[in-house]
N, C-alpha and C positions, 0 to 999 in steps of 0.2 A: 381117270379112275375114281372110284368111290373109296375114300379113306376115312376110317373112324379112329378118333384119337381120345384116349383116356388121359387126363392130365393136360388137356389142350390149352388150359388157361394159365398154366405155369410158365416158368422162365423159358425153358426150351420149347414148350408147346406153342407159345405165342409166336416165337420166331419161325418155327416150322410151319404153322398154319398160314402165316403171311406169305411164305414162299410157295406153299402148295397152291394157294389161291392164285398167285401170280402165274403159276404153271398150268392154270385152268383145270385143276382137279376139283372134284366135289368133296367137301369136308364135313364130317359130322363130329361135333364135340360132345362127349359124354359128360353130363353134369349131374350133381346131386341136388341142385336147386330145381326150381320149376322150369318146365320145358319152355324154351324161348324160340319162337319161329321168326323173330325179326331178322333183318339183314338181307343179304343177297340169296338168290336161289342156289348158290354153290356152297353155302355154309349153313348148317342147322345145329341147334342145341337139343340134345335128347337126354331125358332124365334116366338115370340108372341108380342102382344100389339103394333103392327105397322100396317100401312095401307096395306103393301104388304104381310103380313103374313097370311097364312091360314093353321093352324096346325092341323085341325080336323083329316085328314086322318092319319097323323103320330101318333096321340094320341089315335086312336081307339085301343081298347084292353087294355087300362090302367086299372090295378086293383086298384091302390091306387094313389090318388092325395095328395101331401103334399105342403101346402102353407106357406112359410117362408118369403115371399116378404114384403118389407116395409122399409121406411126411418128409419135409426138407431136413437134411442132416446138418444144414448150416444155421438152423434156427435158434440155437442156444445150447446150454450145457446138456450133456447126455445124462440126465437123471434116469433112474430106473423106469420112471413113468414114460419119459420121452423115448427111451430105447424100445420099450414095448410098443409104443405108437409107431415108431420108425419101422419096426418089423411087421407088425400086424397090418398097417396100412398098405404095405406092399403085397403081402400074401393075400389080403382080402380083395384087392383090385384084380390080381391075377385070377383068383378063383371065380370072381364075378364075371370076368371076361371069358374064361373057359366055359363057364355055364352057358353064357349067351352063344358062344360059337358052337357048342355041342347041339344047340337047338335050331341052328340055322339050316334051312334046306340045302342051300349052296354054301359050302365052306369057303372062307377066304383063301387067297393064295399064300399069305404070309402073316405071321405075328412078329412084329418088331418090338422088343421090350427093352426098356432102360435097364442098365446094370451099372457096375462101377469097378474100377481097377482096384478098389479096396479089397477085392476078393483075393488078391495075391499076397496080402500081408505086406510088411515093410522090410526094406533092406537097403544098406548103403552100397552094396557090391553086386547084387544080382541084377540081371537084365531079364525082364518079363515079356514074353510074347505069347500069342494065343497057341502057338504050335508046340511049344516046349512044355513038358509035364513037370512043372516046378513044385507041384503040390500047392496048397493054399494056406493062408494065414490062419491063426487061431484066436484073433481078437474079435471084438463085437462086430465091427464093420465087415470083416471077412465072413464071419459066420452068418450074418444077415444076408449078404449077397449070395452065399452058397444056397441058403434056403430059398431065396427069391428065384434063382435060376433053376433050381430043382423043380419048383412049381411050374414055371413057364415051360419047361421042357416037355410037360405033359401034352402040349399042343401038337408036338411032332407025332404023337400016337394017332392023331386024327388026320395024318397025312399033310400037315400044314408046315411049310417052311418056317423055321423058328430061328430068330436072331436075337442075341444078347448084345446090346450096345454098351460096352464097358467104358463109361465116360471117365476121363481124367478130370483135372481141375479146369472147368470151363471159364474162359476169360470173356467178360462183358463189362461195360462201364458201370452199369446200374444194378446188375444182378450177380448172384453167385458169390464166390469167395473174394474176387478181386477188389471190390470196394472196401472190404474190411482190411485186406492186406495193404491197399494203397493209402488208407487214411493216415497212418503215422507219417508216411513220406510227404503227403500233402500238407501235413501239419508241421513239417520241418524237424521231425525227430525220428525218421526212419533209419533202419540199419540192419545188420545181420540178424536173422532169426535162428535161434539155437546155435549149433556149431557151423551152420552155413553149408555143410557138406551133404545134407540130405537132398534127395532128388525131388524135383517137381515136374511131374508129367502133365503138361498143360495142353489146351486146345482152344482155338478161337471159336466163338459161337457160330460164326459163318461156316466154319468147317464142320461143326456138329450138324447143322442143318443140311449142308450140301452132301455130307457123308451119308445121312439117312436117305436123301433122295437118290444117291448113287446106289445104295443097297436095294432100294425099291426097284430100280431099273435092272440091276444085275442079279438075276434070280439064282445064280449058282452060288451066291454067298449065303452061308448059313452058320449057325452056332455062334460062339463068342467072337466078337470083333472089338478090338481096342480102339477107342476114340481118343487118341492122343496125337500131338504133333510129332513129326519124325525126329525132332531134336529136343529131347528133354534137357533141362538145365538144373544145376544145383541151386539151392535157395539163395546162396551168396550171389551167383550169377544173375538170378532173377531180380534180387534186390538192387543190384548195381544197374541193370537195364532199366528197371522201373524208376529209380532215382534220376537217371539220365534223361529219360523221356519226360518226366515231370519237372525237370530242372530243379531238383531238390537235393539236399545233402544226404550222404549215406554214411552215417557215423555212429549212431547210438544202438548198441547191441540189445536185443531182447532175449534174455536167458530162457532156456528151455523150461527150467523149473518155474519161472514166472508164468509162462503160457499154460503149463499143466495146472497150476493153481487157479488160473483165471478161467480156463476153458474145460478143465476136467479131461475126460477121455477124448473129447472132440479135438484136443490139441494134437492128436496123432496125425491129423490131416496136414499140418504144417511143420510139426517138430520132427516127425519121422518122415518117411517118404519111400518112393519106389521108382525105379527107372523102367518105364513101360514103353515099348515100341509098337507101332501100328502095322504089323507085318501083313495082316489080311487086307487092309485098305491099300497098302503099297503094292502088294503082289497082284492085286486085281486092277491096278492102274488108276486109283483115285488120285486126282491132281490137287494136292493141298494148296489152298490159296495162301495160307500163313504157316509156313514151316519154320520161319525165323521169328524168334521172340521179339526182337526189337521192332520189326515191321508190324507185328501183331499189336504191340502196345502203342505204337505211334498211330495206328489206325483207330484204336479204341479211344485214345485220349486227344486225338486231333480235334 
């Protein structure tokens, strides 16, 4: 298949592109830089979102569009300027993709778009699935994801299967939140974060990639899909597993108030939490490679 990816040079995009090429798909990476035709004949870089770019002809025949573009939420304190960039970068990429798709003679089969479990808001007691109508949160992250998904849903009006990949905390040795969480433990002063009872809905990067490939092949899957492992853990359980895998002590608590002062609103990612289950992936038979946290961490840090 011909698959076009926006955000293909990011954390998830790189891992996904590598697997798509192994599976003999043709991949186009949308880039804001100059068009690059180097590499194999199965991967090309096409310029978009600039005054001089007109990628329509090169994107004709695309079977699947995947949008992973957007300012990282893990890149620093959520100042008002950064919050505006987090939101507008997501909305702009969606609108640019929809504009391209609307001009294609042959429409793609699917638009698979990144999203986040942050849409649900936080809770110590609720269990969130795609099928239950829980309502959504009312914090910055939830409001951002709601606006993001509302824009993406316009693709369905063009008769295109539309998928929202609601990512949990993606575990990888070098990218995402895990290196920051692991650093105190590796430095011998790790311990409970906040009260330790908040939920952490995690997923291994390999299951993110394989889950997207699974959705591509299973065309009956549409709408919101939670990308979390089947067994979320409390932050206390996560810390104990991490310290065990790293052979480091688990002893020095990190108070919630200290994290809020250090990280600002971004602290909600680790201080608060939500228990999210991947019902859509499980009901459709996706075989998780890492459903056990200890095995996932051992794989990452081996």
